[in-house]
C-alpha positions as a Python dict, from the first residue, in 0.01 Angstrom:
ca = {
    (1, 'X'): (0, 0, 0),
    (2, 'X'): (250, 278, 60),
    (3, 'X'): (130, 564, 274),
    (4, 'X'): (293, 904, 234),
    (5, 'X'): (424, 1093, 529),
    (6, 'X'): (207, 1353, 690),
    (7, 'X'): (364, 1684, 800),
    (8, 'X'): (368, 1555, 1157),
    (9, 'X'): (553, 1239, 1067),
    (10, 'X'): (805, 1409, 845),
    (11, 'X'): (934, 1604, 1143),
    (12, 'X'): (1076, 1278, 1273),
    (13, 'X'): (1336, 1266, 1005),
    (14, 'X'): (1677, 1427, 1031),
    (15, 'X'): (1590, 1670, 751),
    (16, 'X'): (1643, 2044, 802),
    (17, 'X'): (1264, 2102, 812),
    (18, 'X'): (1180, 2307, 1121),
    (19, 'X'): (868, 2277, 1333),
    (20, 'X'): (744, 2597, 1497),
    (21, 'X'): (687, 2580, 1872),
    (22, 'X'): (327, 2543, 1990),
    (23, 'X'): (302, 2738, 2316),
    (24, 'X'): (-75, 2793, 2305),
    (25, 'X'): (-169, 2429, 2256),
    (26, 'X'): (87, 2314, 2513),
    (27, 'X'): (-31, 2577, 2761),
    (28, 'X'): (-393, 2470, 2717),
    (29, 'X'): (-310, 2106, 2786),
    (30, 'X'): (-94, 2196, 3086),
    (31, 'X'): (-358, 2434, 3222),
    (32, 'X'): (-626, 2164, 3202),
    (33, 'X'): (-408, 1934, 3408),
    (34, 'X'): (-319, 2209, 3657),
    (35, 'X'): (-686, 2294, 3716),
    (36, 'X'): (-755, 1929, 3803),
    (37, 'X'): (-457, 1926, 4040),
    (38, 'X'): (-562, 2256, 4199),
    (39, 'X'): (-914, 2132, 4267),
    (40, 'X'): (-782, 1813, 4428),
    (41, 'X'): (-479, 1969, 4601),
    (42, 'X'): (-399, 1875, 4961),
    (43, 'X'): (-482, 2182, 5176),
    (44, 'X'): (-215, 2162, 5444),
    (45, 'X'): (66, 1961, 5601),
    (46, 'X'): (134, 1597, 5514),
    (47, 'X'): (365, 1336, 5658),
    (48, 'X'): (656, 1126, 5529),
    (49, 'X'): (873, 1292, 5263),
    (50, 'X'): (616, 1557, 5167),
    (51, 'X'): (597, 1670, 5529),
    (52, 'X'): (976, 1687, 5554),
    (53, 'X'): (991, 1916, 5249),
    (54, 'X'): (715, 2132, 5397),
    (55, 'X'): (949, 2188, 5693),
    (56, 'X'): (1278, 2217, 5506),
    (57, 'X'): (1175, 2473, 5242),
    (58, 'X'): (1028, 2743, 5473),
    (59, 'X'): (1325, 2705, 5709),
    (60, 'X'): (1582, 2675, 5427),
    (61, 'X'): (1694, 2347, 5574),
    (62, 'X'): (1817, 2028, 5413),
    (63, 'X'): (1604, 1736, 5300),
    (64, 'X'): (1654, 1363, 5319),
    (65, 'X'): (1924, 1210, 5096),
    (66, 'X'): (2025, 1348, 4849),
    (67, 'X'): (1942, 1684, 5003),
    (68, 'X'): (1718, 1814, 4718),
    (69, 'X'): (1852, 2171, 4713),
    (70, 'X'): (1678, 2265, 4386),
    (71, 'X'): (1340, 2155, 4517),
    (72, 'X'): (1390, 2326, 4853),
    (73, 'X'): (1503, 2658, 4701),
    (74, 'X'): (1213, 2657, 4455),
    (75, 'X'): (981, 2569, 4742),
    (76, 'X'): (1109, 2863, 4942),
    (77, 'X'): (1002, 3093, 4658),
    (78, 'X'): (653, 2945, 4666),
    (79, 'X'): (627, 3008, 5041),
    (80, 'X'): (613, 3383, 4965),
    (81, 'X'): (274, 3343, 4797),
    (82, 'X'): (-1, 3525, 4989),
    (83, 'X'): (-258, 3244, 5031),
    (84, 'X'): (-291, 2918, 5221),
    (85, 'X'): (-55, 2800, 5490),
    (86, 'X'): (309, 2737, 5402),
    (87, 'X'): (249, 2365, 5359),
    (88, 'X'): (-29, 2437, 5108),
    (89, 'X'): (204, 2661, 4909),
    (90, 'X'): (452, 2376, 4884),
    (91, 'X'): (174, 2146, 4764),
    (92, 'X'): (86, 2411, 4505),
    (93, 'X'): (439, 2396, 4367),
    (94, 'X'): (393, 2026, 4291),
    (95, 'X'): (71, 2108, 4104),
    (96, 'X'): (240, 2383, 3902),
    (97, 'X'): (524, 2156, 3793),
    (98, 'X'): (269, 1884, 3723),
    (99, 'X'): (102, 2113, 3471),
    (100, 'X'): (441, 2202, 3322),
    (101, 'X'): (528, 1833, 3282),
    (102, 'X'): (199, 1764, 3104),
    (103, 'X'): (257, 2055, 2864),
    (104, 'X'): (603, 1917, 2792),
    (105, 'X'): (467, 1569, 2718),
    (106, 'X'): (261, 1735, 2445),
    (107, 'X'): (559, 1929, 2310),
    (108, 'X'): (793, 1629, 2308),
    (109, 'X'): (527, 1413, 2142),
    (110, 'X'): (486, 1677, 1871),
    (111, 'X'): (862, 1701, 1824),
    (112, 'X'): (888, 1328, 1760),
    (113, 'X'): (610, 1331, 1503),
    (114, 'X'): (279, 1285, 1685),
    (115, 'X'): (-24, 1470, 1553),
    (116, 'X'): (-187, 1741, 1760),
    (117, 'X'): (-488, 1539, 1877),
    (118, 'X'): (-291, 1224, 1973),
    (119, 'X'): (-26, 1436, 2147),
    (120, 'X'): (-285, 1627, 2348),
    (121, 'X'): (-474, 1311, 2439),
    (122, 'X'): (-159, 1126, 2544),
    (123, 'X'): (-45, 1423, 2754),
    (124, 'X'): (-379, 1431, 2935),
    (125, 'X'): (-369, 1055, 2986),
    (126, 'X'): (-36, 1105, 3159),
    (127, 'X'): (-183, 1397, 3357),
    (128, 'X'): (-473, 1194, 3493),
    (129, 'X'): (-287, 867, 3550),
    (130, 'X'): (-321, 772, 3916),
    (131, 'X'): (43, 784, 4024),
    (132, 'X'): (132, 1114, 3863),
    (133, 'X'): (-191, 1283, 3972),
    (134, 'X'): (-125, 1173, 4329),
    (135, 'X'): (227, 1317, 4325),
    (136, 'X'): (98, 1650, 4187),
    (137, 'X'): (-124, 1707, 4492),
    (138, 'X'): (144, 1690, 4765),
    (139, 'X'): (480, 1860, 4817),
    (140, 'X'): (680, 1590, 4642),
    (141, 'X'): (969, 1606, 4395),
    (142, 'X'): (836, 1383, 4118),
    (143, 'X'): (631, 1634, 3919),
    (144, 'X'): (938, 1859, 3909),
    (145, 'X'): (1152, 1557, 3816),
    (146, 'X'): (923, 1476, 3523),
    (147, 'X'): (936, 1842, 3415),
    (148, 'X'): (1315, 1839, 3411),
    (149, 'X'): (1335, 1514, 3213),
    (150, 'X'): (1085, 1629, 2954),
    (151, 'X'): (1229, 1979, 2943),
    (152, 'X'): (1577, 1854, 2857),
    (153, 'X'): (1432, 1614, 2598),
    (154, 'X'): (1238, 1896, 2436),
    (155, 'X'): (1536, 2134, 2426),
    (156, 'X'): (1763, 1870, 2273),
    (157, 'X'): (1503, 1780, 2012),
    (158, 'X'): (1468, 2148, 1922),
    (159, 'X'): (1845, 2177, 1902),
    (160, 'X'): (1857, 1880, 1663),
    (161, 'X'): (1613, 2062, 1435),
    (162, 'X'): (1742, 2416, 1462),
    (163, 'X'): (2111, 2385, 1548),
    (164, 'X'): (2273, 2683, 1717),
    (165, 'X'): (2387, 2698, 2076),
    (166, 'X'): (2099, 2836, 2284),
    (167, 'X'): (1893, 2518, 2312),
    (168, 'X'): (2201, 2308, 2391),
    (169, 'X'): (2317, 2548, 2665),
    (170, 'X'): (1968, 2565, 2817),
    (171, 'X'): (1950, 2186, 2815),
    (172, 'X'): (2284, 2170, 2997),
    (173, 'X'): (2170, 2420, 3259),
    (174, 'X'): (1842, 2238, 3312),
    (175, 'X'): (2021, 1904, 3343),
    (176, 'X'): (2255, 2041, 3610),
    (177, 'X'): (1969, 2196, 3808),
    (178, 'X'): (1769, 1875, 3778),
    (179, 'X'): (2037, 1681, 3965),
    (180, 'X'): (1964, 1905, 4264),
    (181, 'X'): (1603, 1792, 4253),
    (182, 'X'): (1647, 1421, 4189),
    (183, 'X'): (1986, 1261, 4138),
    (184, 'X'): (1811, 987, 3939),
    (185, 'X'): (1829, 1230, 3647),
    (186, 'X'): (2177, 1091, 3580),
    (187, 'X'): (2007, 775, 3449),
    (188, 'X'): (1886, 979, 3151),
    (189, 'X'): (2237, 1098, 3058),
    (190, 'X'): (2297, 820, 2800),
    (191, 'X'): (1970, 904, 2624),
    (192, 'X'): (2056, 1273, 2618),
    (193, 'X'): (2404, 1193, 2489),
    (194, 'X'): (2254, 997, 2200),
    (195, 'X'): (2047, 1299, 2102),
    (196, 'X'): (2351, 1525, 2119),
    (197, 'X'): (2597, 1306, 1933),
    (198, 'X'): (2417, 1066, 1698),
    (199, 'X'): (2399, 1213, 1349),
    (200, 'X'): (2496, 1558, 1471),
    (201, 'X'): (2876, 1561, 1459),
    (202, 'X'): (2883, 1837, 1201),
    (203, 'X'): (2662, 2072, 1401),
    (204, 'X'): (2833, 1983, 1730),
    (205, 'X'): (3137, 2206, 1692),
    (206, 'X'): (3394, 2252, 1967),
    (207, 'X'): (3259, 2603, 2022),
    (208, 'X'): (2926, 2463, 2146),
    (209, 'X'): (3051, 2197, 2387),
    (210, 'X'): (3219, 2419, 2653),
    (211, 'X'): (2919, 2654, 2700),
    (212, 'X'): (2684, 2358, 2747),
    (213, 'X'): (2926, 2191, 2990),
    (214, 'X'): (2972, 2512, 3187),
    (215, 'X'): (2594, 2558, 3202),
    (216, 'X'): (2561, 2207, 3348),
    (217, 'X'): (2822, 2285, 3613),
    (218, 'X'): (2644, 2609, 3698),
    (219, 'X'): (2324, 2413, 3745),
    (220, 'X'): (2473, 2139, 3960),
    (221, 'X'): (2650, 2399, 4175),
    (222, 'X'): (2314, 2427, 4354),
    (223, 'X'): (2451, 2149, 4577),
    (224, 'X'): (2672, 2410, 4745),
    (225, 'X'): (2353, 2494, 4931),
    (226, 'X'): (2383, 2174, 5139),
    (227, 'X'): (2706, 2256, 5327),
    (228, 'X'): (2629, 2630, 5335),
    (229, 'X'): (2299, 2581, 5514),
    (230, 'X'): (2402, 2266, 5699),
    (231, 'X'): (2712, 2421, 5853),
    (232, 'X'): (2505, 2727, 5945),
    (233, 'X'): (2291, 2509, 6170),
    (234, 'X'): (1977, 2501, 5955),
    (235, 'X'): (1705, 2245, 6021),
    (236, 'X'): (1794, 1909, 5873),
    (237, 'X'): (1602, 1593, 5804),
    (238, 'X'): (1577, 1352, 6096),
    (239, 'X'): (1872, 1114, 6086),
    (240, 'X'): (2063, 1315, 5825),
    (241, 'X'): (2268, 1584, 6003),
    (242, 'X'): (2501, 1814, 5809),
    (243, 'X'): (2763, 1916, 6062),
    (244, 'X'): (3081, 1854, 5862),
    (245, 'X'): (3202, 1757, 5514),
    (246, 'X'): (3159, 1384, 5575),
    (247, 'X'): (2796, 1442, 5674),
    (248, 'X'): (2744, 1654, 5362),
    (249, 'X'): (2890, 1383, 5139),
    (250, 'X'): (2680, 1109, 5301),
    (251, 'X'): (2371, 1317, 5236),
    (252, 'X'): (2430, 1416, 4873),
    (253, 'X'): (2560, 1070, 4777),
    (254, 'X'): (2257, 896, 4931),
    (255, 'X'): (2494, 666, 5120),
    (256, 'X'): (2234, 519, 5352),
    (257, 'X'): (2021, 402, 5057),
    (258, 'X'): (2300, 248, 4853),
    (259, 'X'): (2254, -94, 5011),
    (260, 'X'): (1903, -111, 4866),
    (261, 'X'): (2031, -145, 4509),
    (262, 'X'): (2105, -473, 4338),
    (263, 'X'): (1859, -756, 4293),
    (264, 'X'): (1878, -1123, 4200),
    (265, 'X'): (1714, -1245, 3878),
    (266, 'X'): (1417, -1380, 4076),
    (267, 'X'): (1378, -1045, 4254),
    (268, 'X'): (1393, -860, 3923),
    (269, 'X'): (1126, -1091, 3785),
    (270, 'X'): (906, -1018, 4086),
    (271, 'X'): (969, -646, 4043),
    (272, 'X'): (872, -669, 3676),
    (273, 'X'): (543, -821, 3785),
    (274, 'X'): (498, -535, 4030),
    (275, 'X'): (560, -286, 3749),
    (276, 'X'): (288, -447, 3538),
    (277, 'X'): (56, -434, 3838),
    (278, 'X'): (130, -64, 3887),
    (279, 'X'): (82, 0, 3516),
    (280, 'X'): (-263, -159, 3533),
    (281, 'X'): (-340, 46, 3846),
    (282, 'X'): (-324, 382, 3669),
    (283, 'X'): (-701, 376, 3671),
    (284, 'X'): (-966, 147, 3811),
    (285, 'X'): (-1026, -205, 3682),
    (286, 'X'): (-1117, -329, 3431),
    (287, 'X'): (-1027, -19, 3229),
    (288, 'X'): (-686, -14, 3395),
    (289, 'X'): (-600, -341, 3221),
    (290, 'X'): (-709, -201, 2886),
    (291, 'X'): (-503, 114, 2940),
    (292, 'X'): (-197, -89, 3041),
    (293, 'X'): (-224, -301, 2729),
    (294, 'X'): (-264, 9, 2512),
    (295, 'X'): (40, 171, 2673),
    (296, 'X'): (261, -135, 2618),
    (297, 'X'): (136, -215, 2268),
    (298, 'X'): (139, 150, 2167),
    (299, 'X'): (484, 194, 2317),
    (300, 'X'): (626, -97, 2119),
    (301, 'X'): (460, 7, 1794),
    (302, 'X'): (545, 374, 1843),
    (303, 'X'): (909, 297, 1924),
    (304, 'X'): (955, 69, 1623),
    (305, 'X'): (793, 326, 1396),
    (306, 'X'): (1004, 605, 1540),
    (307, 'X'): (1328, 410, 1507),
    (308, 'X'): (1250, 328, 1144),
    (309, 'X'): (1240, 699, 1062),
    (310, 'X'): (1484, 854, 1307),
    (311, 'X'): (1712, 601, 1468),
    (312, 'X'): (1879, 850, 1699),
    (313, 'X'): (1554, 990, 1843),
    (314, 'X'): (1393, 647, 1869),
    (315, 'X'): (1702, 497, 2031),
    (316, 'X'): (1719, 785, 2280),
    (317, 'X'): (1361, 728, 2397),
    (318, 'X'): (1412, 351, 2420),
    (319, 'X'): (1731, 397, 2623),
    (320, 'X'): (1555, 648, 2850),
    (321, 'X'): (1272, 400, 2901),
    (322, 'X'): (1488, 103, 2993),
    (323, 'X'): (1744, 292, 3202),
    (324, 'X'): (1474, 429, 3431),
    (325, 'X'): (1274, 107, 3437),
    (326, 'X'): (1566, -124, 3518),
    (327, 'X'): (1682, 111, 3793),
    (328, 'X'): (1335, 110, 3946),
    (329, 'X'): (1311, -269, 3923),
    (330, 'X'): (1640, -309, 4109),
    (331, 'X'): (1566, -50, 4380),
    (332, 'X'): (1415, -209, 4692),
    (333, 'X'): (1207, 63, 4855),
    (334, 'X'): (841, 69, 4957),
    (335, 'X'): (736, 369, 4746),
    (336, 'X'): (895, 248, 4424),
    (337, 'X'): (575, 321, 4227),
    (338, 'X'): (672, 688, 4191),
    (339, 'X'): (995, 588, 4016),
    (340, 'X'): (785, 458, 3726),
    (341, 'X'): (656, 808, 3643),
    (342, 'X'): (927, 881, 3379),
    (343, 'X'): (855, 540, 3227),
    (344, 'X'): (486, 628, 3197),
    (345, 'X'): (568, 963, 3037),
    (346, 'X'): (779, 794, 2768),
    (347, 'X'): (511, 530, 2705),
    (348, 'X'): (247, 799, 2655),
    (349, 'X'): (473, 987, 2411),
    (350, 'X'): (523, 668, 2211),
    (351, 'X'): (150, 598, 2230),
    (352, 'X'): (87, 936, 2065),
    (353, 'X'): (331, 841, 1788),
    (354, 'X'): (156, 506, 1744),
    (355, 'X'): (-190, 665, 1724),
    (356, 'X'): (-62, 913, 1463),
    (357, 'X'): (87, 637, 1251),
    (358, 'X'): (-224, 418, 1276),
    (359, 'X'): (-444, 711, 1174),
    (360, 'X'): (-226, 755, 864),
    (361, 'X'): (-254, 387, 780),
    (362, 'X'): (-627, 337, 836),
    (363, 'X'): (-746, 692, 761),
    (364, 'X'): (-984, 680, 1057),
    (365, 'X'): (-1085, 998, 1243),
    (366, 'X'): (-1142, 797, 1561),
    (367, 'X'): (-783, 681, 1607),
    (368, 'X'): (-633, 1031, 1662),
    (369, 'X'): (-918, 1110, 1903),
    (370, 'X'): (-886, 783, 2099),
    (371, 'X'): (-622, 908, 2350),
    (372, 'X'): (-831, 1217, 2430),
    (373, 'X'): (-1146, 1008, 2475),
    (374, 'X'): (-954, 773, 2703),
    (375, 'X'): (-817, 1072, 2896),
    (376, 'X'): (-1168, 1203, 2960),
    (377, 'X'): (-1270, 860, 3090),
    (378, 'X'): (-962, 834, 3314),
    (379, 'X'): (-1030, 1183, 3448),
    (380, 'X'): (-1376, 1075, 3560),
    (381, 'X'): (-1260, 743, 3704),
    (382, 'X'): (-958, 882, 3890),
    (383, 'X'): (-1102, 1209, 4021),
    (384, 'X'): (-1247, 1082, 4349),
    (385, 'X'): (-951, 853, 4438),
    (386, 'X'): (-708, 1139, 4364),
    (387, 'X'): (-898, 1409, 4553),
    (388, 'X'): (-693, 1529, 4854),
    (389, 'X'): (-883, 1855, 4901),
    (390, 'X'): (-1020, 1754, 5243),
    (391, 'X'): (-699, 1596, 5372),
    (392, 'X'): (-666, 1759, 5713),
    (393, 'X'): (-588, 1440, 5906),
    (394, 'X'): (-220, 1505, 5975),
    (395, 'X'): (-277, 1861, 6093),
    (396, 'X'): (-572, 1770, 6315),
    (397, 'X'): (-401, 1465, 6467),
    (398, 'X'): (-80, 1658, 6535),
    (399, 'X'): (-264, 1952, 6686),
    (400, 'X'): (-449, 1714, 6917),
    (401, 'X'): (-125, 1541, 7015),
    (402, 'X'): (53, 1867, 7093),
    (403, 'X'): (-247, 1996, 7289),
    (404, 'X'): (-244, 1681, 7505),
    (405, 'X'): (120, 1729, 7612),
    (406, 'X'): (202, 1895, 7944),
    (407, 'X'): (432, 2194, 7952),
    (408, 'X'): (796, 2137, 7859),
    (409, 'X'): (736, 1780, 7740),
    (410, 'X'): (962, 1563, 7525),
    (411, 'X'): (788, 1361, 7254),
    (412, 'X'): (937, 1068, 7059),
    (413, 'X'): (773, 929, 6745),
    (414, 'X'): (810, 809, 6389),
    (415, 'X'): (621, 960, 6096),
    (416, 'X'): (360, 1143, 6315),
    (417, 'X'): (651, 1353, 6444),
    (418, 'X'): (689, 1509, 6097),
    (419, 'X'): (362, 1710, 6081),
    (420, 'X'): (402, 1791, 6451),
    (421, 'X'): (748, 1930, 6370),
    (422, 'X'): (594, 2145, 6096),
    (423, 'X'): (352, 2291, 6353),
    (424, 'X'): (624, 2361, 6609),
    (425, 'X'): (914, 2468, 6385),
    (426, 'X'): (733, 2641, 6097),
    (427, 'X'): (412, 2770, 6253),
    (428, 'X'): (551, 2824, 6603),
    (429, 'X'): (307, 2612, 6802),
    (430, 'X'): (415, 2472, 7138),
    (431, 'X'): (765, 2610, 7144),
    (432, 'X'): (811, 2451, 7489),
    (433, 'X'): (791, 2098, 7346),
    (434, 'X'): (1095, 1902, 7224),
    (435, 'X'): (1030, 1654, 6943),
    (436, 'X'): (1265, 1362, 6876),
    (437, 'X'): (1277, 1112, 6591),
    (438, 'X'): (1231, 761, 6728),
    (439, 'X'): (1524, 538, 6636),
    (440, 'X'): (1796, 346, 6819),
    (441, 'X'): (2058, 617, 6779),
    (442, 'X'): (1838, 893, 6919),
    (443, 'X'): (1727, 676, 7210),
    (444, 'X'): (2088, 589, 7292),
    (445, 'X'): (2199, 952, 7282),
    (446, 'X'): (1906, 1124, 7448),
    (447, 'X'): (1655, 905, 7628),
    (448, 'X'): (1830, 847, 7959),
    (449, 'X'): (1907, 1216, 8002),
    (450, 'X'): (1553, 1314, 7894),
    (451, 'X'): (1397, 1090, 8158),
    (452, 'X'): (1648, 1199, 8420),
    (453, 'X'): (1586, 1567, 8352),
    (454, 'X'): (1248, 1562, 8520),
    (455, 'X'): (1069, 1670, 8203),
    (456, 'X'): (759, 1470, 8102),
    (457, 'X'): (860, 1218, 7834),
    (458, 'X'): (618, 1051, 7591),
    (459, 'X'): (617, 812, 7297),
    (460, 'X'): (353, 831, 7027),
    (461, 'X'): (196, 487, 7057),
    (462, 'X'): (239, 285, 6738),
    (463, 'X'): (180, -90, 6722),
    (464, 'X'): (440, -120, 6447),
    (465, 'X'): (720, 23, 6663),
    (466, 'X'): (620, -24, 7027),
    (467, 'X'): (773, -371, 7051),
    (468, 'X'): (1094, -248, 6886),
    (469, 'X'): (1166, 57, 7103),
    (470, 'X'): (969, 27, 7428),
    (471, 'X'): (1190, -248, 7580),
    (472, 'X'): (1490, -11, 7563),
    (473, 'X'): (1289, 272, 7718),
    (474, 'X'): (1157, 50, 7996),
    (475, 'X'): (1511, -12, 8117),
    (476, 'X'): (1506, 348, 8244),
    (477, 'X'): (1136, 429, 8283),
    (478, 'X'): (794, 292, 8365),
    (479, 'X'): (550, 304, 8075),
    (480, 'X'): (185, 406, 8105),
    (481, 'X'): (-61, 447, 7819),
    (482, 'X'): (-233, 787, 7813),
    (483, 'X'): (-473, 795, 7520),
    (484, 'X'): (-266, 769, 7200),
    (485, 'X'): (54, 842, 7393),
    (486, 'X'): (277, 640, 7621),
    (487, 'X'): (408, 831, 7921),
    (488, 'X'): (751, 726, 8048),
    (489, 'X'): (829, 815, 8410),
    (490, 'X'): (1167, 755, 8578),
    (491, 'X'): (1194, 431, 8773),
    (492, 'X'): (1241, 478, 9146),
    (493, 'X'): (1602, 453, 9260),
}
C-alpha cells in the first residue's frame, strides 16, 4: 500500500515549499524544560569544571583548555542578575541554554519533517534525559554547546528552504561564536557543509559566501579575549597560566589534552559498550533499556526514511551523529558521558521523524503521542536523581575549611580548592589565606619557600592524593593531621 505524504513529511523534500516558523510551540516546549531545570537548579558553588567557571566568569578570567571565552563572557552577563549568589547565576545560565536547546530540538525536528506531537515529545525526552538534565543544573558548557549545534542546524535548514543570505550569515556567526564555547563544534563542520553545498549550488552564489565567512571570523574572534585578559593578569585556571603567546596557544589548542586522543580497536570496542551503557542510563532501569532501544531503532528508521526523501538533510544528520560519536569513543577522559549529548539530540530528532512516519503508515493516534507519554514518564523517574536544589555541600565544606585555618595560612589541595577559591576570590572571604593547586609543579616552585616563610601550611587531606604528594612535602616538613587537614611544620635544622 502506498501512503501519501503528509504536510509534515513533504517539508523534507527539496521542493520550494516553505514552512512557517513555530515560535509559540517551540517556546512552550523550551519553557517546560526550563521550569524543570529551575526547580532542580544547584543553589550555589560547585567543584570541578563548574566551580572553575563560577570563578572565571565573575572575575573575567580564563577557563581550562580551550579557554571558553564565549561561555565566560556570557556568564559575566548573567552575574549582573539581582538574585542568588554569583555561582547560582552561572548555574542559571546553564538552565536557560538548556531550555533553548530543547526548543531547538523541536524546531529542527519540525524542519526535517516530524509532526508537532512527535517533535514536542522527542524534545522533552531529550530535556529530561539524565545526562542533559544534569548538565543544565550546574555552570557547565554543554547546554550552551547543544544550543549552538542545534541553532546552526536550524538556521541552515531554514536557509535551504527560503534561500537568501540572512540565515546563512547568522549560521556563520553562530558557528564562530560556538567555537569559543566548545571547540568540539568543529566536528560538526562536515555536516554543516553538506547542508550548505549539497543540492544548493544554484542558490549558493559567490555573493553569499563572503558574508557568511566573515560572520564566522567575527564570531571566532572572541578568542582574542584569552590573551587580552591573560596578559592583563586576570585569574586563570589552575595549571593553565596565560602569561605570553605560547601560554595562550597551549590553552586555546588544548595541548595538554591532545595525548588523550587515539584508541586501539579493542579500546574503541570497549568505549562503544560504554556508550550503550550510558544510553541505557538516561533513565532508571528497566525503562532505560526500553528507551535506549527506542532511540537506536527510531534513529535507524528515522535516518533511512529521511535519506530516502532528502539525501542531503539525512546525510548531514548521519554525519553529525557519527562524527561526534566516534570522537567521544576515542577520547579517554573520565567525564566522557557529557560528550554524548549531541548524539542524543540527533537520535531524538530522528526518533521524532520515525514516529511521524509510523503514524502515517499505521494511522494510529497513539504513535505520535508515544514520545510525549514517554517524556512524562522519564520526567517522573528522573526528577529526584536530577534534583540539585539542596546541593550546599561544597559551600559548607569550604566555609568550614577556611574557618579552621589560622591567620595568614597557605592551603594546598585538589578539587576542594576550587569552591574555596570561589569564596576567597569572588566573595572576598579570608583574604589573608593563600590557596594553591596541589600538583608536582606547584610543590616544586612554592612549597619549600612556603614552609620556610613561617606561615602555617596545610594540605587538604585526601586519601587519593596523600600518598602521591605527602612524601615530597615531608622532605621539608613534619606532617600532623588536624581534622580534615594536614598541618606541615618546618623540620628543625
